[in-house]
C-alpha positions as CSV (number, residue, x, y, z in Angstrom):
1,M,12.2,-83.1,-66.7
2,L,8.4,-82.8,-67.4
3,L,6.9,-84.3,-70.5
4,T,3.3,-84.0,-71.8
5,I,2.1,-86.0,-74.8
6,Q,-1.2,-85.9,-76.7
7,R,-2.2,-89.4,-77.6
8,T,-3.9,-90.3,-80.8
9,D,-7.2,-90.4,-78.9
10,L,-6.5,-86.7,-78.3
11,D,-6.2,-86.9,-74.5
12,L,-3.1,-85.5,-72.7
13,V,-0.8,-87.5,-70.4
14,C,1.8,-85.7,-68.2
15,Y,5.0,-87.5,-67.1
16,E,8.1,-86.9,-65.1
17,L,11.2,-88.2,-66.9
18,A,14.2,-89.0,-64.7
19,D,17.1,-91.4,-65.4
20,G,15.4,-92.8,-68.4
21,T,12.2,-93.7,-66.5
22,L,8.8,-92.2,-67.1
23,R,6.5,-91.6,-64.1
24,S,2.9,-90.7,-64.9
25,L,1.6,-87.6,-63.1
26,C,-1.9,-87.0,-64.5
27,E,-4.2,-87.3,-67.5
28,V,-6.3,-84.5,-69.0
29,S,-9.3,-85.0,-71.2
30,S,-9.2,-81.5,-72.6
31,R,-8.2,-82.5,-76.2
32,P,-6.6,-79.2,-77.2
33,D,-4.9,-78.2,-80.4
34,T,-2.1,-76.3,-78.5
35,F,-0.5,-76.9,-75.1
36,C,2.8,-76.3,-73.4
37,L,4.6,-76.7,-70.0
38,C,5.8,-73.7,-67.9
39,G,7.1,-74.2,-64.4
40,S,5.0,-77.0,-62.9
41,S,1.9,-76.0,-64.9
42,L,0.4,-77.3,-68.1
43,F,-1.1,-74.6,-70.3
44,V,-3.9,-75.7,-72.6
45,L,-5.7,-73.7,-75.3
46,N,-9.4,-74.5,-75.5
47,P,-11.4,-74.2,-78.7
48,S,-12.7,-70.8,-77.7
49,G,-9.2,-69.3,-77.7
50,E,-9.0,-69.2,-73.9
51,L,-5.8,-70.2,-72.1
52,M,-6.3,-72.7,-69.2
53,Q,-3.8,-73.8,-66.6
54,L,-3.3,-77.1,-64.7
55,D,-0.8,-77.8,-61.9
56,V,0.6,-81.2,-63.1
57,R,1.9,-82.1,-59.6
58,D,-1.5,-81.4,-58.0
59,S,-4.0,-82.0,-60.8
60,R,-7.0,-82.6,-58.4
61,S,-8.0,-79.0,-58.7
62,G,-8.4,-79.4,-62.4
63,L,-8.0,-76.8,-65.2
64,R,-8.5,-73.2,-64.2
65,D,-9.1,-70.2,-66.4
66,T,-6.1,-67.8,-66.6
67,G,-8.2,-65.0,-68.0
68,V,-6.0,-64.8,-71.2
69,R,-8.3,-64.6,-74.2
70,E,-8.3,-64.6,-78.0
71,V,-5.2,-66.8,-78.2
72,R,-4.1,-68.4,-81.5
73,A,-1.2,-70.5,-80.1
74,V,1.1,-70.6,-77.1
75,S,4.8,-71.7,-76.6
76,S,7.1,-71.9,-73.6
77,N,10.7,-72.4,-72.7
78,G,9.8,-73.8,-69.2
79,R,10.2,-70.4,-67.4
80,R,8.1,-68.1,-69.5
81,L,5.2,-68.2,-71.9
82,L,4.9,-66.7,-75.4
83,V,1.3,-66.1,-76.5
84,H,0.3,-65.5,-80.1
85,S,-2.9,-63.6,-80.2
86,M,-5.6,-63.5,-82.9
87,D,-4.5,-59.9,-83.8
88,Q,-0.9,-61.1,-84.4
89,R,0.5,-59.8,-81.2
90,L,3.2,-61.8,-79.5
91,T,3.1,-61.4,-75.7
92,L,5.8,-62.6,-73.3
93,M,4.3,-63.7,-69.9
94,D,5.6,-65.3,-66.7
95,E,4.2,-68.6,-65.4
96,N,1.5,-66.6,-63.6
97,C,0.3,-65.1,-66.9
98,Q,1.6,-61.6,-66.0
99,E,2.5,-59.7,-69.1
100,L,6.2,-58.8,-69.4
101,R,6.6,-57.6,-73.0
102,T,4.6,-57.4,-76.2
103,T,5.5,-57.1,-79.9
104,R,4.1,-57.8,-83.3
105,F,5.3,-60.0,-86.1
106,P,4.0,-58.4,-89.4
107,K,3.7,-61.6,-91.4
108,P,1.7,-64.8,-91.0
109,I,3.1,-67.3,-88.5
110,E,3.2,-71.0,-89.4
111,A,5.1,-72.1,-86.2
112,F,7.0,-70.5,-83.4
113,H,9.0,-71.3,-80.2
114,L,10.3,-69.4,-77.3
115,G,13.9,-70.7,-77.2
116,L,15.5,-72.0,-74.1
117,E,17.7,-68.9,-73.9
118,D,14.7,-66.6,-74.7
119,T,15.3,-66.1,-78.4
120,V,11.9,-66.0,-80.3
121,W,12.0,-68.3,-83.3
122,I,9.3,-68.1,-86.1
123,A,8.7,-70.1,-89.2
124,G,6.5,-67.9,-91.3
125,G,6.1,-65.1,-93.8
126,E,7.0,-66.0,-97.3
127,A,6.7,-69.6,-98.4
128,V,10.0,-70.9,-99.8
129,L,11.3,-74.3,-101.0
130,G,11.0,-76.6,-98.0
131,G,8.5,-74.6,-96.0
132,Y,8.7,-71.0,-94.7
133,Q,11.4,-68.5,-93.9
134,V,12.9,-68.8,-90.4
135,H,13.1,-65.6,-88.4
136,W,14.5,-64.8,-84.9
137,S,14.7,-62.0,-82.4
138,D,16.9,-61.9,-79.2
139,N,15.5,-58.6,-78.0
140,F,11.7,-59.2,-78.5
141,A,11.6,-56.4,-81.0
142,D,13.7,-56.7,-84.1
143,F,13.2,-59.8,-86.2
144,R,15.9,-61.0,-88.6
145,S,15.7,-63.8,-91.2
146,I,18.1,-66.7,-91.6
147,P,19.1,-66.7,-95.3
148,W,17.7,-69.2,-97.6
149,P,18.0,-72.3,-98.0
150,A,16.9,-72.3,-94.4
151,S,13.2,-73.2,-94.3
152,A,10.9,-74.9,-91.8
153,V,7.4,-75.8,-90.8
154,Y,8.4,-76.5,-87.2
155,V,11.1,-74.9,-85.0
156,F,12.6,-75.5,-81.6
157,G,15.3,-73.2,-80.1
158,D,17.8,-74.7,-77.8
159,E,19.8,-73.1,-75.0
160,E,22.8,-72.4,-77.3
161,G,20.8,-70.3,-79.7
162,I,20.5,-73.1,-82.3
163,A,17.2,-73.8,-84.1
164,W,16.2,-77.4,-84.6
165,T,13.8,-77.5,-87.4
166,I,11.6,-79.8,-89.6
167,N,10.9,-78.9,-93.2
168,E,7.9,-79.9,-95.3
169,R,9.9,-83.0,-96.4
170,D,9.9,-84.1,-92.8
171,E,13.7,-83.6,-92.6
172,V,15.4,-82.6,-89.3
173,W,17.9,-79.8,-89.6
174,K,19.8,-77.6,-87.2
175,L,20.2,-74.0,-88.2
176,H,22.5,-71.2,-87.1
177,R,20.9,-67.8,-86.9
178,L,23.5,-66.4,-89.3
179,G,22.9,-69.0,-91.9
180,E,24.9,-71.8,-93.5
181,G,28.6,-71.9,-92.8
182,N,28.3,-70.5,-89.3
183,M,27.7,-73.6,-87.2
184,P,30.6,-74.5,-84.9
185,G,32.8,-77.0,-86.7
186,C,31.2,-76.3,-90.1
187,R,33.4,-77.4,-93.0
188,Q,31.8,-74.8,-95.3
189,E,31.5,-77.2,-98.2
190,A,28.7,-77.1,-100.6
191,S,28.1,-80.8,-100.4
192,C,28.1,-80.9,-96.6
193,R,24.9,-82.2,-95.0
194,D,26.2,-82.5,-91.4
195,C,23.4,-80.2,-90.2
196,M,20.7,-82.6,-91.5
197,L,20.0,-85.4,-89.0
198,R,19.1,-88.2,-91.4
199,A,18.9,-90.9,-88.6
200,Y,15.8,-89.3,-87.2
201,Q,13.7,-88.8,-90.4
202,P,10.9,-88.6,-91.2
203,A,9.8,-86.5,-88.2
204,Q,7.0,-84.3,-87.0
205,Q,8.6,-82.7,-83.9
206,V,12.0,-82.5,-82.3
207,A,13.3,-81.0,-79.0
208,R,16.9,-80.5,-77.9
209,L,17.5,-80.0,-74.2
210,K,20.8,-80.2,-72.2
211,S,20.3,-83.8,-71.2
212,A,17.9,-85.1,-73.8
213,F,17.0,-85.1,-77.5
214,L,13.4,-86.0,-78.3
215,V,12.0,-86.9,-81.7
216,L,8.4,-87.7,-82.7
217,S,8.4,-89.8,-85.9
218,N,5.7,-89.8,-88.5
219,D,4.6,-93.3,-87.2
220,G,3.5,-91.7,-83.9
221,T,6.5,-93.0,-81.9
222,L,8.2,-90.6,-79.5
223,R,11.8,-91.5,-78.8
224,G,14.1,-89.9,-76.3
225,Y,17.9,-90.0,-76.7
226,P,20.7,-88.8,-74.4
227,A,22.0,-86.5,-77.2
228,P,21.8,-86.0,-81.0
229,G,23.7,-88.6,-82.9
230,V,22.8,-91.4,-80.5
231,R,21.0,-94.2,-82.3
232,E,19.4,-96.2,-79.4
233,P,16.6,-94.4,-77.5
234,V,16.4,-94.6,-73.7
235,V,12.7,-93.8,-73.7
236,Q,10.0,-94.8,-76.3
237,L,6.3,-94.1,-76.4
238,Q,3.8,-95.3,-79.1
239,G,0.6,-93.6,-80.3
240,V,1.7,-90.0,-79.8
241,L,0.2,-87.1,-81.8
242,R,2.3,-84.3,-80.4
243,F,4.4,-83.4,-77.3
244,C,5.9,-80.7,-75.2
245,V,8.8,-80.9,-72.7
246,H,10.9,-78.8,-70.3
């Protein structure tokens, strides 16, 4: 597993995580607002909206220009990139930045993620209680909305098609694309809060992978757990501003 963190001094540090042990691969003094991992490359968005690329296993060559311009933000599921352009286009690319598909989302985007099974997740559009509406598309064309009270300011899609979100109250929720009452094992009771993960709040980011569950708390501590529901972390880093993983 590859993990990149942005420290509070804004520099990036890339790690390999295996068996609960972190091994440092490289450091980058780029200080970007947006970055993600795809394949063995770290993609970094510079202040001019240009997408740069670094091979984290051979960082001596440094950052190189991909030629992708006018980028607002970028996301990845580890195999492909999703680029949000200044003109609101969403472009799916391979790890060599070759364009695969493109579409448009007609509303403002607050946050987005290319899910691990290729679903596009977006928090954006209308502001609602708790953040913004949550939208999804599994065909890179037709976007549907999860019914309210689903809301988020951050979203991460796992390999089972579940969205792990954070709302404006820094609460961690998992959302089914069809809305409340559809999660496997759901009791369908109005008072149920099983989809809210209280043990990991307040949080800024969350990522659910097959073998890891990572949570960045508001105090700048990144904790890695074997799975959701586990209380004791196996990895812990201090002074983290944001992270990406695959």
